[in-house]
N, C-alpha and C positions, 0 to 999 in steps of 0.2 A: 108759531104753534106747531106747524108740521115738523120742524126740526126736532122739537121736543118729543113728539109722538114717535118719530123714526128712532131717536136715541133710546126711548123706552122699549120699543120692539126689539132692537138689537141687544139691549141689556137683558131682556127676558129670554131671548134665544140663547145667549151665552150662559145665563144662569141655569137654564134647563139642561144644556150640554154638560155643565159641570156637575149636575146632580145625577145624571144617568150613570149606571154602573159601567165601569171600564176595567178591563183586565190589564194588570201590570205584570212585569217580569216575575215578581215574587208571589203573585196570587195564582192558585191553580185554576185551570179552565173548568167551567161548569160541565158536568157530565152531559153527554149527548143524549137526546131522546132516543128511544129504541129504533125509530124509523128515520132518524136524522143522520145524514152522512156529513162528516167533517173532513175537510182537506187541509193539508198543511199550508201555511202561508208561503213557504218556499219549497219548491220541488226538490226531492232528494237527488243527490248526485247519481249519475248512472254507474252501475256496478262496473268494476274493472274488467270483468270477463263478458261484457255485453257483446251480443252478436253484431258483427260489422254490417253496415248497410251494403246493399248490393253495389258493386263497383268501387268500393272504397277499401283501401288497405288499412288495417288497424294494427297498432303495435309494432314490435320489431325495431329495427334500426332507422326507420323512417323511409326507407326506399320502397317503392311501389312494387307490388306483385303484378306483372303484366304477362298474361298468357296470349299466345298468338295461335292462329289457325294452322293446323297441320296440312301440308300440301302433298301432292303426289310424289314430288321429289323427296320429301321427308320419309315417306313410306318406302320408296325404292332404296334409300340409303340405310334404312333401319328395319330389317326383316323381323316380323313377329311370328312366332309359332302359334298354331291353333287352328281349329276347324271352323269355329264360329266366333263372332266378335260383337262388341258393343261400342257405341260412340256417344260422346256428350257434345252437344252444340248449342250455341246461343243463336241469336238471329243471324249471325254471320254465316257465310257460306261454308267455310271449312271448319271441321270439328276441332274442339280444343283438346280433346282426349280421345284416344282410340285404344282398345284392348282386345286381345284374342286369347282364347283358351280352348282346351279340349273338353268335350262333354264327358262327365263321369270321372274326371281326373282329379287327383288330390294335388297335382302339380300347380304351381302358381300360374295365373293368367299373366301375360306380358302386355305392357302397354307403353304408349308414348304420350308425352305432353311437351309442348313447346313454350319454354319460358323465355320471353323476349325473342331472341333469334336462335336460341340453343334448343335442340331437340334432346330430351332427356328420357331415359327408360324408367319405368315404374312397374310394380308387380302387386298383385292382389291374390290372396289364397283361394283355393277351391276351383281352379280351372274356370271353364265357361259358366258352370252352374253357380259359382260364387259371384258372378257378375250380374246376373239377370235382375235381381231385386235391389240393385245398388251395391256398392263395394267400397272398401277402404284400401287405397293404394299407398305404397311406400316407395321411396326412392332417396337418393342422396340429398339429405337436408330438407326433406319434405314429407308430408302426409296429405293425401288428397282423398276426400270422402265424397262419394256420389250418393245422394239421398233422394229417393223418389218421393214426390210431394203430392201426387194425385193420381186419378185413374188415367188409363190410356186415352190419348186424344184422337186415335184413329183405329182402324181395324186391320185385318190381315195378319200375316204371319209374324211381322216385326213392327208392332205399333210403337209409336213414340210416347213416352211418359214424361209429364212435367217433373223436373228434378232440379236440385241445386248441386253445384260443385263447390266444395269448401277446400281451399288451398291453405294449409298450415305450414309455415316455414319454420325451420329449427330455431330461429332467433325470436319466435313468438309472434311474428306477423301473420295475419290472417286476411283472406279475401274470399267473398262469396260471389259466385256467378249463378244466375238463373237461366235455365234452358231446358233441353229435353235429353232423355236417356233412351237410346234405341238399341235393342239387341236382336240378333238373328243372323241368318245367312247373308 
């Protein structure tokens, strides 16, 4: 007798399931209530121009963008003109980008960046004044943008600002570094 009751309960559950409304491919979905939020069953694909995650190179020929810290020897071998400068650094000791310019000048500020083991020159318009609030540098096959992302983290004449360095290579590769941007004497 118990097997008969179990079979009856299973049959009833299946029958109720068959009677409940189900959406099929050819039936439109019921409109959502005003305060109801619906999410798609499958997440949409990320857009092609998505911002790269920090530390990852996206796009291009597949080769990584690898910036190295600039050393004293790099500066001695590559003079930069200017009376005041700025630098971008991550947690590493040596800066990834250094630039100098003249105050009040319309001449481009001159900078250095080290890609792998090669020191390369870059420039940004507006002299030193064009560097203070972030800048866009150009060089052979690259554009580097410094964007300040928050208030100064210290005081004094030359406080550090949280910032990102976005390196765009001519082949479409992009990499973002998080760090600080410091300008002054």
